LODREN-309062 format. One line per 10 residues: number of its first residue (from 1); for each residue x, y, z of C-alpha. Coordinates in Angstrom, 3 decimals, always signed. Layout:
! residues N
NUM> X Y Z; ...
This chain:
! residues 81
1> +90.808 +96.031 +113.885; +88.661 +97.369 +111.091; +90.115 +98.790 +108.044; +90.012 +102.507 +107.744; +90.923 +105.132 +105.035; +93.953 +107.326 +105.255; +95.202 +109.886 +103.129; +98.849 +110.397 +102.344; +100.939 +113.231 +100.650; +103.906 +112.273 +99.306
11> +106.375 +114.695 +97.686; +108.998 +113.963 +94.922; +112.359 +115.232 +94.262; +114.743 +115.064 +90.997; +117.297 +112.135 +91.419; +120.139 +111.393 +89.413; +119.804 +111.518 +85.939; +116.519 +113.193 +86.155; +114.927 +110.202 +87.821; +112.134 +110.845 +90.615
21> +112.633 +109.700 +94.149; +109.744 +109.765 +96.794; +110.343 +111.891 +99.827; +108.835 +111.697 +103.075; +105.075 +110.776 +103.475; +103.055 +112.670 +105.841; +99.240 +111.928 +106.627; +96.261 +114.623 +105.808; +93.030 +114.650 +107.716; +90.633 +115.117 +104.902
31> +91.050 +115.272 +100.732; +90.282 +118.779 +100.979; +93.338 +119.509 +103.479; +95.493 +117.168 +101.235; +94.642 +119.178 +97.986; +95.794 +122.255 +99.741; +99.104 +121.043 +101.017; +99.728 +119.470 +97.891; +99.169 +122.746 +96.388; +101.288 +124.524 +98.851
41> +104.051 +122.153 +98.330; +104.024 +122.168 +94.903; +106.783 +125.042 +94.327; +109.453 +123.072 +96.594; +109.495 +119.935 +94.971; +109.343 +118.396 +91.285; +105.937 +116.951 +91.996; +103.640 +116.156 +95.102; +100.892 +113.983 +95.346; +97.796 +112.751 +97.565
51> +96.879 +109.388 +97.630; +94.131 +107.562 +99.441; +94.558 +104.105 +100.822; +92.842 +101.466 +103.033; +94.809 +100.165 +105.941; +94.280 +97.514 +108.609; +96.735 +98.177 +111.249; +96.533 +94.736 +112.827; +98.001 +92.776 +110.061; +99.700 +95.680 +108.103
61> +97.419 +95.410 +104.920; +97.532 +98.353 +102.455; +95.273 +98.541 +99.532; +96.759 +100.106 +96.049; +96.874 +103.806 +96.577; +94.251 +105.952 +94.644; +95.173 +109.165 +93.302; +93.330 +111.927 +94.441; +95.245 +114.981 +93.600; +98.799 +115.987 +92.297
71> +101.118 +118.543 +90.969; +104.151 +118.216 +88.830; +106.141 +115.154 +88.155; +104.925 +112.100 +90.021; +105.290 +108.599 +90.304; +101.707 +107.334 +89.889; +101.491 +104.676 +92.671; +98.061 +103.919 +91.891; +98.877 +102.009 +88.120; +98.080 +98.282 +88.811
81> +101.086 +96.902 +86.933
């Protein structure tokens, strides 16, 4: 199965001692839709981000996420550590 692009939205909550914890991610249909959703969710979470990933469903491969849009405090999953 060929690789395909997916856009995911991930909210972040404040955890114990002020650390950030990722919430439940959801898929968006487009980058524009993801941006609107991030903006709408921003008041309910410490931060929200939209990431683009390349996915191969056959072997479970996910590329490093690319940050598309964010509001508030997030964990930047696109950093190369």
